[in-house]
C-alpha positions, 0 to 999 in steps of 0.5 A: 865096391862090392861089400864082399871084397871090401870086407875081404880086405878089411878082414886081412888087415885086421888079421895082420900084425901090427907095425908097432909090434914089428917096430918095437922088435926091430928097435929092441932086443929081438933084433939083436938076438936074431943077429947073434944067432946068425953070427954064431951060425955063419961058420956052418958049411951047410945052411939048413940048421942055420935057417931053422935057428934064424927062423926060431929067433925071428918068431912069427914076425917074419916069413920063413928066411931063405938063403941068398948066398951060402959060400965061403966069405959070403953068407946072406939070408933074407926074410920079410914081414907084412904088418899094418899101421897108419902111414903117419905112424911109419913115415917120418914126420915133416912139412908135408901131408901123408895119406890119413889111412891105414896101410899094409907095409913090407919090411925086408930084413937081410943078414950078411956074414963074412969072415970078419962080421955079421951085419943086418939090413932092415928097411920098410920098403913098400906099402899100400893103403887100404883104400888103394888095395880095395880099389885094386881088388875090386878091379880084378876078377872074381878068381883073384885072391886079395893076398895075391893081388896085394903081393903083386902090387907090393913087389912092383913097388918094392923093385921100384924102391930099390932104384931110389938110391941111385937117383938124385932125388932128396930123401927127406921129402916125398915124391910121386910116381905112376907105376904099372900094374897090368894095364892100370897105374898105381900112384906111388908116394915115396915117403921119408923113413928111418932104416937100418943099413948094416948097423947104420941108421940112415935116411930112406924112402918107403914106396907107398901105393896110395891110389889106382888109376884105371886103364881107360883114365890114363893119358897117352903120355903117361901110358908111354912112361908106364910101358917103359917102366914096365920093361925096366922093372923086369929082370931082363929089361932092367937098364942098370943102376945108374940108367934106372936111377936117372929114369926114376929122377925124370919121372918124379912129380910133386905129390899134389900133381898126382891124384 
């Protein structure tokens, strides 16, 4: 790896907020305060001022919130947060190994309000280790920007992660997958985490990109599966929740089976 690209990845991660700080906010009064703001503002006919108020409550921990839906009886707002922490500190501990690395994590935050109640869904959905990001960035052209490279990879992992709930895989143990990234493949570990789903503490999984396999090292069988997934991960080619869940179940591997 060129020193410049390695340094850019390290600098970006050093400048990012600590996941520990985000976790404290989610478990403390910060999340409750943001929920109260959304609750008191949800009666508004137009979302403009609501977005400003919610954005102020979220502070600099999240991206600017955006409206997903704003109609009578259905008002949804979304924001995302990028943070850096060790994989060991984010994943739940268990009788399994996790990468001994720092990683960038994406946490999604949803507010959902109707006539009766306002609820929150908060979950760390995707991540990429420093080693995997450095390798991926090194494989890209000089014109590519490290942040854009990371966001593209995390988007694929995040979309994939949404299908885990429709699979028949146990959430309390890790699984491994190969996901497409251009012509290359990403090794993705799904690791157990705690998440908040509309006021309930539930067991979920974060999709962590732990390695990159260059195109010329991918077997024919893996290439066929990657091409199928590449289509399924698009809006036009998504096969539906049940079929996508089965596709995920069928492609799960043991972490030790994947480099």
